[in-house]
C-alpha positions in Angstrom: 2.3 -21.7 48.6 5.6 -20.3 47.3 6.2 -23.4 45.3 2.9 -23.0 43.5 3.7 -19.4 42.6 7.1 -20.4 41.2 5.5 -23.3 39.3 3.1 -20.8 37.7 5.7 -18.1 37.1 8.2 -20.1 35.2 5.8 -21.2 32.4 4.4 -17.7 32.3 7.8 -16.1 31.9 8.8 -18.7 29.2 5.6 -17.9 27.3 6.1 -14.2 27.4 9.8 -14.4 26.5 9.8 -17.1 23.9 6.4 -18.3 22.7 4.6 -14.9 22.4 7.3 -13.1 20.3 7.8 -16.1 18.0 4.0 -16.3 17.5 3.7 -12.6 16.7 6.6 -12.7 14.2 5.1 -15.7 12.4 1.6 -14.3 12.5 2.5 -10.9 11.0 4.9 -12.4 8.5 2.0 -14.6 7.1 -0.3 -11.6 7.1 2.3 -9.5 5.1 2.6 -12.3 2.5 -1.1 -12.5 2.0 -1.3 -8.7 1.5 1.4 -8.6 -1.2 -0.3 -10.8 -3.8 -3.1 -9.3 -6.0 -6.0 -11.4 -7.2 -6.5 -11.9 -10.9 -9.4 -9.4 -10.8 -7.4 -6.8 -9.0 -4.4 -7.3 -11.4 -6.7 -6.8 -14.4 -8.4 -3.7 -12.9 -5.0 -2.2 -12.2 -3.9 -2.8 -15.8 -7.1 -1.2 -17.1 -6.6 1.8 -14.8 -3.0 2.1 -16.1 -4.3 2.1 -19.7 -6.9 4.7 -18.9 -4.2 6.9 -17.2 -2.0 6.6 -20.3 -4.9 7.6 -22.6 -5.7 10.6 -20.3 -2.1 11.7 -20.4 -2.0 11.6 -24.2 -5.3 13.6 -24.3 -3.9 16.2 -21.9 -0.7 16.6 -24.0 -2.8 17.0 -27.1 -5.0 19.6 -25.5 -2.0 21.5 -24.3 -0.6 21.6 -27.8 -3.8 22.8 -29.2 -4.1 25.6 -26.6 -0.4 26.6 -27.2 -1.3 27.2 -30.8 -4.8 28.7 -30.4 -4.4 30.6 -27.1 -0.7 31.6 -26.6 0.0 32.6 -23.0 -2.8 30.4 -21.6 -0.3 28.8 -19.2 0.6 32.1 -17.6 -3.1 33.0 -17.2 -3.8 29.6 -15.6 -1.0 30.0 -13.1 -2.4 33.3 -11.8 -5.9 31.9 -11.1 
């Protein structure tokens, strides 16, 4: 009976100490590599969003310049609201 328990315990311990950690490392390494790469569609959408953000930034700067000329002090009023 004791020999059967030892025969079972040795492979179980080897699995827990060697096989399981190696498998986990390799598994999550491959998952991380898959998550890093963007598809062509995602890359294109990201570039489009970047272009939209740049246009919005330009518009905001333009609007702020117009407000500086037409409504001096608007920044102070906006900070108090």
